[in-house]
N, C-alpha and C positions, 0 to 999 in steps of 0.2 A: 644287097639284102638277101639272104639265103631263103629256100622256100619254106622253112619251118618258122622263121620269123615273119615271113609275108602270111603264112597261115594264120599265126597266132594274132597278127594285128588285124587281119581280116575277121577273126572271130569276136575281138572287142569291139569291133565296129558294128557287127551284127547285134552283138548284144547290148551295146549303146542304143542303136536304131530302135530295137524291140521295147526298150525301157521308154523311149521318147513317145513312140506310139501308145503305149499302155498309158501313161501320164495323160497324153492328150485325149484318149478315149475317156479315162476317168473325168476329167475337166468338162469334157462335151457331154457324158452320159447326163440325162435327165433325172431330177430327183424322183424317187420312189412314189409312185402314182397313189394316190387316196380318193375313195369315193364312198358315198352311203346313200341308203333308202330307207325309208321308214313310212310306216302305215298305223293307223289306230282303226280298231274294229270296235264298234258298240255292241254290246251283248246285255239281254234283259233277263236272261235265265241262267242256267247250269251251262257253262261254256263246253266246248270240246275243240281242243286245239292239237293240230298236226303240224309237226315243223320238220322238214328234211333239207339235208345239205349234203352233197356230194362229197365236200372237203372243207370242213371249217369248225370252229368251236361254238359252242352254244351255252348261254348263260341264261337262266330262267329266276326272276324274282317275283314275288307277290304281294299284295297290298288289297286294300278294302276300296275297291273299284268296281265298275261295271263295263271294263273296257278290257281289250287285248292290244298292247302295243308291241310292234315288231321293228327293230333297228338293224339294219344289216350294214356294217363297214368292210371294206376291202383296202389292202394295199396292194400295189402292182396289177391292179386289176380294174378296168371300168366296169360300171354298170349298164347293161344295155345290150343291144341286139348281138354286138360283136366280143362282147365280154362275158362277165357273170350275169345271168338271167334269173328273174324271179317270178315264178308262175304262183299266184295267189288267187283265193277266192273265198267267199263267204256265204253261206247258206243258213239264215237264221242265226243260232248261237253256235255254229260249227265253222272252223276257220282252219284252212289249209294254206300252208306256205311252203313253197319248194325252191330251194336256192341250187341252182345248178352253176358248175363250175365250167369254163370254156374247154374245149376238148384239147387245144393247143395251148398250155399256159406255161411253158418253161421261159424262165426270164432271161434277160439279156446276160446277167452274169451267171447264169446256170442254176438260179433259184426260182421256184415259183412263187407266186403271191400267197395271200392270206385272207381268210374270211372270218368274220366274227358275227354271230346272230346274238343279240340281245332281245330278251322277251320280259315283257312285265305282264302279269295276269292276275285274275282274282285269285283269293286264297282257294276257293272251292271249284274245281273243274276237272275234267278228263283231259289228260296230257299224254301227248305220243312224240317222242324226240328221236329222230335217227338221223347220225351223221356216219358218212363213211369212213372219215377219218379226222378226229379231232376230239378235244376234251368237253365234256358236259358238267355244267355246274348248276345246280338247282337248289332254291331255298324252300322254306315251308308251302307246300301246297297238299290238299287232300283231294281224294277221289282215285279214279283208276288210272294208274300212272304206268308208263312203259318208256324206257331210255336205253337205247342202244346205240353203241359206237364200234365201228369195225377196227378202229386201231386209236385207242386213246383211254385217259383216264376219265373216272365219273366221282364226282364229289356232290353227295345228297344229304341235304339237311331238312329234318323236320317233315319228312313225307308221311301222309297218314291215308290208309286205305289199301288197295289192293297194288302192289308195286312189284314191277319187274325191271330189273337193272342188268345188263348185258354187256361186256367188253370182249371183242375178239383177241385184243392184246393190251392189256393196261391194268392198273389197280384199281379197286372200288372201294371207297370210303363212304359210309353212310350212318348218319346219327340222328338220335331222337326219333326213330322210327315207330310208326303204331299200326298195327294191323298186320296183314299177309305179306310175306317179303319172299321173292325168289330173286336169287342173284347169282351170276356165274361169269367167270373170266376164262378165257384161254391160256392166258399166262400173266400172272399179276397176284398180287396180295389182296385179301378181303378183310377190312374192318367195319364191324357193323355193331350197333346197339339200339337197343329200343324195346317197346314191349310187342310181344310177337303172338298171334293166333296160329300162324303158320310160318314155318322158316325152311327155307331150301337155299344152300350156300355150296357152290363147287367151284373150284379152280384146277386148272391142268397142271399149273405149276407155280406154287406160291402158298404162303401161310393164310390161315383163317384165323383171325381174332375177334371173337362173338361175345355180346354182353346181354342177356336177357333181362329186362327190368321186372319188377313185382308186377304180378297179374298176367305174366305170360302163361299161355296154355297149349300143352301138346296134346291137340285132340286129333286131326286127320294124319300127325306123324311131321317129324322134323328129320332133316337129312343133312349132313355136312360132310364134303368129301374134298380132299386134296390128293391129287395125283402124285405131287412130291413136295410135301411140306408139313409144318406142324400145324395143330389144330388146337386152340383154347377156347372153350366155351364156359362161360361165368353165367350161372343161373341162380334163381332165388332158391332158400333153402327149404322152400316148401314146394317146389316144382315136382309133378308128379309124372312119372313115365315109365316105360319099359325101356332099358339101355341096352344097345347093341353096339359096343366100340370095339374096333380092331385096326391095328396098324401092321403094314407089311415089313417094316423095319425100324423099330422104336418102343416106346414103351407107353402104357396107358395108366393115368393116375386119377383117380376120384375122390373128391374132397367134399362132397355131401352124402346125407344119410341114404344106404343103399343096402337091400338084400340081395346078396350074391346068388346066382343060380348057376349049377354047373360047375365047372372046373376052372379055377381062377389061374390064369398065367400072365406075364407080363405084358404081351402084346395083345391080348383079347379080354374084355369084361363083358359079361351078361349079368344082367339083373334088374332089380326093381327099386327104382327112386320113389321114396316115399310110399303113397297107395298105389303105385303103377298108374297105367293108362295108356296113351298112345305112344307109338314106337319112337323112340330118339336113337336116330342111326348115325353114328361117326364112324368114317374111315380115311385112312391115308395110305397110300401106296408106299412112303417112305418119310416118315417122321413121327414124332411123339404126340400123343394126345392127352391133353389134360382138361378134366372138368373142375371148375372151381365154383366157390359161392361167390355170388354178387357182393 
């Protein structure tokens, strides 16, 4: 057998051995480990809940109850001193839960585990949720609400009160709002609707689609801004405000009663909606702006 044939045969043997070793490892590998932890906190007044996780998704649901229930589930992680740790405390009606990810958590097959935090709360409470990397989903809650994710999407339904939503990199969808809303994302689309006393919405790169319900008021001013994306705002036909809309590259269209002030051009509009009032500022670095009736 010549040297070339020997090398070819040796390559085939090496490949076969590698395949057999891989198959053996797959057979020997343990199933993905799962673990869970839960705790119920009794409250007898307005609750104040703080939930923080370094890396994981958070889901919040509400009901007619006088308790807070927190359930943490993991895959490929154990819960304990050598894995995911949970620091929790209660002081009266104030509850704090911090879920910490282990420093070294690279899985056997090159993928880390996952963490999920499910929370059931009273309908009325102050809520602060912060996750370094993960999606957040919240159902109807009333109070002072702050939801922050470093890298993930936010889906919020029926939040009432003073609300702040932030994602470092992800979309934000919020429906059925009532009250004061400040929402921003570094990179993602924003879709919001509700009755607003104050509205601030900003995205570094993405579109904004906002619908203001009847009864919304522009008192202390509204501001919507996209660094690179279109903006559509739907408002009641009787909304009163001073409008200042501008886009760096695109057009501005207004389909509500307005008295124009100054020179009208395609990329900038200044005027008064109905009787005027607080300042409604809308701007986009690159994208068209549309103001329509709800």
